[in-house]
Every structure is written in structure tokens, then in C-alpha cells.
BADO-12179 format. One record per residue (C-alpha): residue in three letters; chain; x, y, z. Coordinates in Angstrom, 1 decimal. Each point is the difference from the previous one (the first is absolute). Example, Ala and Ser with C-alpha at 12.3 -4.5 7.8 and 13.67 -1.06 7.14 Angstrom:
<roros>
<roro ALA; A; <12.3; -4.5; 7.8>>
<roro SER; A; <1.4; 3.4; -0.7>>
</roros>
This chain:
<roros>
<roro UNK; A; <-10.2; 23.7; 6.2>>
<roro UNK; A; <-0.7; -0.7; -3.6>>
<roro UNK; A; <-0.7; -3.8; -0.9>>
<roro UNK; A; <-0.9; -1.8; -3.1>>
<roro UNK; A; <-0.5; -3.7; -0.1>>
<roro UNK; A; <-0.4; -2.2; -2.8>>
<roro UNK; A; <-1.2; 2.9; -2.2>>
<roro UNK; A; <-1.1; -0.8; -3.8>>
<roro UNK; A; <-1.2; 2.6; -2.4>>
<roro UNK; A; <-1.2; -0.6; -3.2>>
<roro UNK; A; <-1.3; 2.1; -3.2>>
<roro UNK; A; <-1.9; -2.0; -2.4>>
<roro UNK; A; <0.7; -3.0; 1.6>>
<roro UNK; A; <4.0; 0.6; -0.7>>
<roro UNK; A; <2.0; 0.4; 3.2>>
<roro UNK; A; <1.6; 2.8; 0.9>>
<roro UNK; A; <1.2; -1.0; 3.7>>
<roro UNK; A; <0.3; -3.7; 0.9>>
<roro UNK; A; <-0.3; -0.8; 3.8>>
<roro UNK; A; <1.9; 3.4; 1.2>>
<roro UNK; A; <1.0; -0.3; 4.1>>
<roro UNK; A; <1.3; 3.0; 1.2>>
<roro UNK; A; <0.7; 1.7; 3.7>>
<roro UNK; A; <1.1; 3.6; 0.1>>
<roro UNK; A; <0.5; 1.4; 3.7>>
<roro UNK; A; <-1.4; 3.6; 0.6>>
<roro UNK; A; <2.4; 2.6; -0.5>>
<roro UNK; A; <2.2; -1.5; -2.3>>
<roro UNK; A; <0.8; 1.0; -3.3>>
<roro UNK; A; <-0.8; -3.2; -2.5>>
<roro UNK; A; <1.1; -0.2; -3.7>>
<roro UNK; A; <-1.7; -2.0; -2.7>>
<roro UNK; A; <2.3; -0.9; -2.7>>
<roro UNK; A; <-0.7; -1.2; -3.4>>
<roro UNK; A; <0.2; 0.6; -3.7>>
<roro UNK; A; <-3.3; 1.3; -1.8>>
<roro UNK; A; <-3.2; -2.3; 0.5>>
<roro UNK; A; <1.8; -2.0; 3.1>>
<roro UNK; A; <-3.2; 1.0; 2.1>>
<roro UNK; A; <1.4; 2.7; 1.9>>
<roro UNK; A; <-3.0; 2.6; -0.6>>
<roro UNK; A; <-2.7; -2.8; 0.3>>
<roro UNK; A; <1.4; -0.3; 3.8>>
<roro UNK; A; <-0.3; 3.8; 0.5>>
<roro UNK; A; <-3.7; 0.3; -1.2>>
<roro UNK; A; <-0.7; -3.3; 2.0>>
<roro UNK; A; <1.6; 1.7; 3.3>>
<roro UNK; A; <-1.9; 3.1; -1.0>>
<roro UNK; A; <-3.4; -1.5; -0.4>>
<roro UNK; A; <-0.6; 0.8; -3.7>>
<roro UNK; A; <0.4; -3.8; -0.7>>
<roro UNK; A; <-1.5; -3.2; 1.8>>
<roro UNK; A; <1.8; -3.3; -0.1>>
<roro UNK; A; <-1.2; -3.2; -1.5>>
<roro UNK; A; <2.0; -2.0; 2.7>>
<roro UNK; A; <1.7; 0.6; 3.4>>
<roro UNK; A; <-0.4; 2.7; 2.4>>
<roro UNK; A; <1.1; 3.8; 0.3>>
<roro UNK; A; <0.4; 1.3; 3.0>>
<roro UNK; A; <1.1; 3.7; 1.5>>
<roro UNK; A; <0.5; -0.5; 4.1>>
<roro UNK; A; <-2.4; -2.7; -0.3>>
<roro UNK; A; <-2.8; 1.6; -1.8>>
<roro UNK; A; <-1.2; -0.9; -3.5>>
<roro UNK; A; <0.5; 3.0; -2.6>>
<roro UNK; A; <-2.0; -0.5; -2.8>>
<roro UNK; A; <-3.7; 1.8; 0.2>>
<roro UNK; A; <0.9; 1.6; 3.6>>
<roro UNK; A; <0.0; 3.8; -0.2>>
<roro UNK; A; <1.6; 0.5; 3.5>>
<roro UNK; A; <2.8; -2.7; -0.8>>
<roro UNK; A; <0.4; 1.8; -3.1>>
<roro UNK; A; <0.8; 3.4; 1.9>>
<roro UNK; A; <3.2; -1.3; 1.1>>
<roro UNK; A; <1.6; -0.7; -3.3>>
<roro UNK; A; <1.0; 2.6; -2.9>>
<roro UNK; A; <0.6; -1.5; -3.2>>
<roro UNK; A; <2.2; 2.0; -2.4>>
<roro UNK; A; <-0.7; -1.5; -3.5>>
<roro UNK; A; <2.6; 0.2; -2.9>>
<roro UNK; A; <-2.1; 2.2; -2.2>>
<roro UNK; A; <-1.2; 3.3; 1.0>>
<roro UNK; A; <-1.9; 0.9; -2.9>>
<roro UNK; A; <-3.3; -0.2; 1.9>>
<roro UNK; A; <0.9; 3.4; 1.9>>
<roro UNK; A; <0.7; 1.9; -3.2>>
<roro UNK; A; <-3.0; 2.1; 0.2>>
<roro UNK; A; <0.2; 0.7; 3.9>>
<roro UNK; A; <2.2; 2.8; 1.6>>
<roro UNK; A; <2.3; -1.1; 2.7>>
<roro UNK; A; <-2.4; 1.7; 2.6>>
<roro UNK; A; <-2.8; -2.1; -1.6>>
<roro UNK; A; <1.9; -3.1; 0.5>>
<roro UNK; A; <0.6; 0.7; 3.6>>
<roro UNK; A; <-3.4; 0.7; 0.7>>
<roro UNK; A; <-1.3; -3.1; -2.0>>
<roro UNK; A; <2.3; -2.2; 2.2>>
<roro UNK; A; <-1.1; 1.9; 3.3>>
<roro UNK; A; <-3.3; -1.2; -0.3>>
<roro UNK; A; <1.4; -3.6; -0.1>>
<roro UNK; A; <2.6; 0.5; 3.1>>
<roro UNK; A; <-1.1; 1.0; 3.1>>
<roro UNK; A; <3.4; 0.5; 1.4>>
<roro UNK; A; <1.0; 2.3; -3.2>>
<roro UNK; A; <2.5; 2.5; 1.5>>
<roro UNK; A; <-0.2; 3.7; -2.0>>
<roro UNK; A; <3.3; 0.6; 2.0>>
<roro UNK; A; <1.9; -2.7; -1.3>>
<roro UNK; A; <-1.3; 0.2; -3.8>>
<roro UNK; A; <0.8; 3.9; 0.0>>
<roro UNK; A; <3.7; -0.7; 1.4>>
<roro UNK; A; <0.6; -2.7; -2.4>>
<roro UNK; A; <-1.6; 2.0; -3.0>>
<roro UNK; A; <2.1; 3.2; 1.0>>
<roro UNK; A; <3.2; -2.5; 0.1>>
<roro UNK; A; <-0.2; -0.9; -3.5>>
<roro UNK; A; <-1.8; 3.2; -1.1>>
<roro UNK; A; <-2.9; -1.3; -1.7>>
<roro UNK; A; <-2.8; 2.4; -1.2>>
<roro UNK; A; <-3.1; 0.0; 1.8>>
<roro UNK; A; <-2.5; 1.3; -2.5>>
<roro UNK; A; <1.3; -0.9; -3.3>>
<roro UNK; A; <-1.3; -3.0; -1.9>>
<roro UNK; A; <1.7; -3.3; 0.2>>
<roro UNK; A; <-0.3; -0.6; -3.8>>
<roro UNK; A; <2.9; 2.8; -0.2>>
<roro UNK; A; <1.8; -1.8; 2.5>>
<roro UNK; A; <3.1; -2.2; -1.4>>
<roro UNK; A; <-0.5; -3.8; 0.9>>
<roro UNK; A; <2.7; -0.2; 2.6>>
<roro UNK; A; <-1.7; 3.4; 2.1>>
<roro UNK; A; <-3.7; -2.4; -0.6>>
<roro UNK; A; <1.8; -2.2; 1.9>>
<roro UNK; A; <1.2; 1.9; 2.6>>
<roro UNK; A; <-3.3; 1.4; 0.7>>
<roro UNK; A; <-1.8; -3.3; 0.4>>
<roro UNK; A; <3.3; -0.8; 2.4>>
<roro UNK; A; <-0.6; 2.9; 2.1>>
<roro UNK; A; <-3.5; -0.4; 0.1>>
<roro UNK; A; <0.4; -3.6; 1.1>>
<roro UNK; A; <2.3; 1.1; 2.8>>
<roro UNK; A; <-2.2; 2.5; 1.4>>
<roro UNK; A; <-3.0; -2.6; 0.0>>
<roro UNK; A; <1.6; -1.2; 3.2>>
<roro UNK; A; <-0.8; -3.7; -0.9>>
<roro UNK; A; <1.8; -3.0; 1.6>>
<roro UNK; A; <0.8; -1.5; -3.0>>
<roro UNK; A; <1.4; 1.8; -3.6>>
<roro UNK; A; <0.4; -2.0; -2.9>>
<roro UNK; A; <1.9; 1.4; -2.9>>
<roro UNK; A; <0.0; -1.9; -3.6>>
<roro UNK; A; <3.1; 1.1; -1.9>>
<roro UNK; A; <0.5; 2.9; 2.6>>
<roro UNK; A; <2.8; 2.2; -1.7>>
<roro UNK; A; <-1.0; -0.3; -3.5>>
<roro UNK; A; <0.2; 3.1; -1.9>>
<roro UNK; A; <1.8; 1.6; 2.7>>
<roro UNK; A; <3.7; 2.0; -0.5>>
<roro UNK; A; <2.9; -1.4; 2.2>>
<roro UNK; A; <-0.4; 2.9; 2.4>>
<roro UNK; A; <-3.8; -0.2; 0.4>>
<roro UNK; A; <0.5; -4.0; 0.5>>
<roro UNK; A; <2.2; 1.2; 3.0>>
<roro UNK; A; <-2.3; 2.4; 1.4>>
<roro UNK; A; <-3.0; -2.5; -0.3>>
<roro UNK; A; <2.0; -2.9; 1.6>>
<roro UNK; A; <0.8; 2.4; 2.8>>
<roro UNK; A; <-3.7; 1.0; 0.5>>
<roro UNK; A; <-0.8; -4.2; 0.4>>
<roro UNK; A; <3.0; -0.5; 2.2>>
<roro UNK; A; <-1.5; 2.9; 2.3>>
<roro UNK; A; <-3.5; -1.1; 0.0>>
<roro UNK; A; <1.3; -3.7; 0.9>>
<roro UNK; A; <1.9; 1.1; 2.9>>
<roro UNK; A; <-2.4; 2.9; 1.0>>
<roro UNK; A; <-3.3; -1.9; 0.2>>
<roro UNK; A; <1.3; -4.1; -0.4>>
<roro UNK; A; <-1.5; 0.4; -3.7>>
<roro UNK; A; <0.1; -3.6; -1.8>>
<roro UNK; A; <1.3; 0.5; -3.6>>
<roro UNK; A; <-0.3; -2.5; -2.9>>
<roro UNK; A; <1.5; 0.8; -3.2>>
<roro UNK; A; <-0.1; -2.0; -3.3>>
<roro UNK; A; <2.7; 0.7; -2.1>>
<roro UNK; A; <2.5; -1.2; -2.7>>
<roro UNK; A; <3.0; 2.0; 1.3>>
<roro UNK; A; <2.0; -2.1; 2.3>>
<roro UNK; A; <1.9; 3.3; 1.1>>
<roro UNK; A; <-2.9; 1.5; 1.3>>
<roro UNK; A; <-1.4; -2.5; 1.8>>
<roro UNK; A; <3.4; -0.9; 1.5>>
<roro UNK; A; <0.4; 3.5; 1.1>>
<roro UNK; A; <-3.8; 0.1; 1.9>>
<roro UNK; A; <-1.1; -3.2; 0.6>>
<roro UNK; A; <0.8; -2.3; 3.2>>
<roro UNK; A; <-1.5; -3.1; -1.7>>
<roro UNK; A; <-1.1; -0.9; -3.6>>
<roro UNK; A; <-1.5; -2.6; -2.1>>
<roro UNK; A; <1.3; -1.1; -3.7>>
<roro UNK; A; <-3.5; -1.0; -1.8>>
<roro UNK; A; <-0.1; -1.8; -3.5>>
<roro UNK; A; <-2.7; -1.3; -2.0>>
<roro UNK; A; <-2.6; 0.4; 3.1>>
<roro UNK; A; <2.3; -1.8; 2.4>>
<roro UNK; A; <2.3; 1.2; 2.7>>
<roro UNK; A; <3.6; -1.2; -0.8>>
<roro UNK; A; <1.1; 0.8; 3.5>>
<roro UNK; A; <-0.4; 3.1; 2.7>>
<roro UNK; A; <2.2; 0.8; 2.7>>
<roro UNK; A; <1.8; 2.7; 1.9>>
<roro UNK; A; <2.7; 1.7; -2.2>>
<roro UNK; A; <2.4; 0.6; 2.7>>
<roro UNK; A; <-0.1; -3.8; 0.6>>
<roro UNK; A; <0.2; -0.5; -3.6>>
<roro UNK; A; <3.0; 1.9; -0.3>>
<roro UNK; A; <1.6; -1.8; 3.0>>
<roro UNK; A; <-0.7; -3.3; -1.0>>
<roro UNK; A; <1.4; 0.0; -3.9>>
<roro UNK; A; <3.7; 0.4; -0.8>>
<roro UNK; A; <1.8; 0.0; -3.3>>
<roro UNK; A; <3.5; -1.4; 0.3>>
<roro UNK; A; <3.1; 0.4; -2.4>>
<roro UNK; A; <2.6; -2.4; 0.2>>
<roro UNK; A; <2.9; -1.5; -1.6>>
<roro UNK; A; <0.7; -3.7; 1.5>>
<roro UNK; A; <3.7; -1.8; -0.2>>
<roro UNK; A; <-1.7; -3.4; -0.7>>
<roro UNK; A; <-2.8; 0.0; -2.6>>
<roro UNK; A; <-3.3; -0.1; 1.5>>
<roro UNK; A; <-3.8; -1.0; -1.3>>
<roro UNK; A; <-3.3; 1.0; 1.1>>
<roro UNK; A; <-0.5; -3.2; 1.9>>
<roro UNK; A; <3.0; 1.2; 1.9>>
<roro UNK; A; <-2.1; 2.3; 1.8>>
<roro UNK; A; <-3.1; -2.2; 0.6>>
<roro UNK; A; <-0.3; 0.8; 4.0>>
<roro UNK; A; <-0.7; 3.9; -1.2>>
<roro UNK; A; <-3.4; 1.3; -0.9>>
<roro UNK; A; <1.3; 0.8; -3.8>>
<roro UNK; A; <-2.5; 1.7; -2.1>>
<roro UNK; A; <2.8; 0.5; -2.9>>
<roro UNK; A; <3.3; -1.3; -0.8>>
<roro UNK; A; <2.1; 1.2; -2.8>>
<roro UNK; A; <3.8; -0.1; -1.1>>
<roro UNK; A; <1.7; 2.5; -2.4>>
<roro UNK; A; <3.7; -1.0; -0.8>>
<roro UNK; A; <1.1; -0.5; 3.6>>
<roro UNK; A; <-2.5; 1.7; 1.6>>
<roro UNK; A; <-3.0; -1.4; 1.9>>
<roro UNK; A; <-2.9; 2.1; 0.9>>
<roro UNK; A; <-2.9; -1.1; 2.5>>
<roro UNK; A; <-2.9; 1.1; 1.2>>
<roro UNK; A; <-0.8; -1.4; 3.2>>
<roro UNK; A; <-2.7; 0.0; 3.0>>
<roro UNK; A; <0.7; -0.2; 3.6>>
<roro UNK; A; <2.1; 0.8; 2.6>>
<roro UNK; A; <3.4; 2.2; -1.1>>
<roro UNK; A; <2.0; -1.7; 2.5>>
<roro UNK; A; <-0.7; -3.8; -0.9>>
<roro UNK; A; <0.3; 1.0; -4.1>>
<roro UNK; A; <3.4; 1.5; 1.1>>
<roro UNK; A; <1.1; -2.9; 1.8>>
<roro UNK; A; <-1.2; -2.2; -2.9>>
<roro UNK; A; <1.9; 2.2; -2.7>>
<roro UNK; A; <3.4; 0.0; 2.0>>
<roro UNK; A; <0.0; -3.8; 0.5>>
<roro UNK; A; <0.4; 0.1; -3.8>>
<roro UNK; A; <3.1; 1.8; 0.4>>
<roro UNK; A; <-0.8; 3.3; -2.2>>
<roro UNK; A; <2.7; 2.0; -1.1>>
<roro UNK; A; <-2.4; 2.7; -0.5>>
<roro UNK; A; <-3.3; 0.7; 1.7>>
<roro UNK; A; <-2.0; 2.9; 0.0>>
<roro UNK; A; <-3.7; 0.5; 1.4>>
<roro UNK; A; <-1.8; 2.7; -2.6>>
<roro UNK; A; <-3.0; 1.6; 0.9>>
<roro UNK; A; <-3.2; -0.6; -2.2>>
<roro UNK; A; <-2.6; 2.4; -1.2>>
<roro UNK; A; <-3.7; -0.5; 0.7>>
<roro UNK; A; <-0.6; -0.9; -3.5>>
<roro UNK; A; <3.0; -2.6; 0.0>>
<roro UNK; A; <-1.4; -1.7; 2.8>>
<roro UNK; A; <-3.2; -0.4; -1.2>>
<roro UNK; A; <1.2; -1.5; -3.1>>
<roro UNK; A; <1.8; -2.4; 1.7>>
<roro UNK; A; <-2.7; -0.9; 2.6>>
<roro UNK; A; <-2.4; -0.9; -3.0>>
<roro UNK; A; <2.9; -2.0; -2.0>>
<roro UNK; A; <0.2; -2.0; 3.2>>
<roro UNK; A; <-3.7; -0.5; 0.3>>
<roro UNK; A; <0.1; -1.3; -3.7>>
<roro UNK; A; <-0.6; 3.0; -1.7>>
<roro UNK; A; <1.8; 2.0; -3.0>>
<roro UNK; A; <0.9; 3.4; 0.1>>
<roro UNK; A; <-3.7; 0.6; -2.1>>
<roro UNK; A; <-1.9; -1.6; 2.7>>
<roro UNK; A; <-0.5; -3.2; -2.1>>
<roro UNK; A; <-0.5; -3.1; 2.4>>
<roro UNK; A; <2.9; -2.4; -1.3>>
<roro UNK; A; <-0.8; -3.0; 2.4>>
<roro UNK; A; <-1.6; -3.1; -1.2>>
</roros>
């Protein structure tokens, strides 16, 4: 597994990551969510051994990654920039990385290349941004590494190609227990691929969790009550949000669905509906419940 414990990273004495602790199990797909500058890319560069941390430890299966060539052979990092490969052909890109990854599979590379129909001897300067991204993704998958790190993985891909690349990632995870870590600001894509995710803001983890349990544990309630109700009437619930619009009361509540229904029914509602929440809504209400507004600013004293 991957373990970050108390990790702090600074640039010019300015903290970019503050006391980050994360545990990512092998064989999972993990999402790093947050706005630009939140610290997602810095975490990926620490995990790939590009950066070293000022404080804390970074372990991959119990081994340090920084300045350890053997450990780095188990990790493939796909940067959000592809301009550095512009002077290469796809064949040259493949051969370049083949020199660093002893388990590199020509068969996997060629199978994936044919699947997306990328030219092997054409300069990548003539590739679109999406084609360059595809080229690096198939090279990363062909490296047969244990940990694939993708920074803004689907940036520049058209909708059809996004689906193809997602299928490639899922197939690799199923076939050889590949651990995939994806940074993105796109909640929909993280929700489609990842088992778990962490939300970062200003170099700190707001929270991390399994996405299935997150969906099961947060509920949106729309109700109309015979008698007027106030927020204080629901003190027994873990209430993230309370709002009233004319006669309708909206509640966002964490916890067991059965206990929530029991509480609401005890107030004699004339209308009572449970409404599914999107992942984006869940994250917004979670942040609100922790004292952050929707822009990520801490509002607690």
C-alpha cells in the first residue's frame, strides 16, 4: 500500500502541503480532488519520487520512494503536461520508457496502440493534446508498473476517447491488480472510476473516504410538516444543512437511513421524500458541515 504520514512540502518556505496523512490500499482506484493549487499534483510528484518532503514519511509497500531507482520502477507518473515528448515519435517514447521499466510489455503496448490507432513513427509534435495524452497513458500501462499516477488524466480527451481510456484503466486494474491514483477537479470522472477519494484545499485534506459509503451515509430530505419545525427540532440528527423555502423543509443529514426516517416520521410530515445526491452536492455539504463555505474558506472561529 501507499502511506503518507505527516507529510509537509514547501516551496520557497511557503507550505504547499500541510501535515498530510493518507493510506491507499493496493489494487484500488483513488481520487485526489481539489481546485488548482490545492496540492494534488505535489502529492503525485512526491509519490513518484520527483520531490522530497521537508517533514513526514512516504512509503510504498513499506519502502521509501525518493532517490530509490528500484522503487521508482514500480511507479509510473503521467504528468498533466505532455510538451516534453513533442520531439519524439511514439516508437521513441516507448523505447525511452522501456529502458527504465524492466517489465515493459511490447505486446500490451501494441495492443493498446492499435486500439486507439496511434501512428508509431509520426512525430508527436503533430499529435493533438488528446493524442499525446493517449500515447503516454498506453506507455504507462505497458510499463506493467504496480502504481499508475495520473495528473488530470482525461484533460484534452474527447468524450469517446475518455470512455476508451477509462476502459483501459479498469481492464488493467482487474487484470493485474494495478493501483491507480487520479488527480482531478472533475467529480463526475472520479465518481465513475474511483473506489475512494480525498478532497484537498490549501494543502490540507478536508476529508477522505470510500465513495460508496459516502453515498450511503448522506441523505437529502424534502419534507412538509403539519406543524412548523425549526433546526433545533432535529438535534438528534447529524445535520449538515437545514433550509426552509415557504412550506418545504430541506435537510442534509449524515447517518443511518432507518434512524433518519424514524426521526422525520416522528414529526408527522404530510410530505416526505428522500432525494439522491450527486457527489458534488455531497462534497459541498460535507465542507459546509465542517465549517467551510462552498469556496473552501474556513468559516469557523
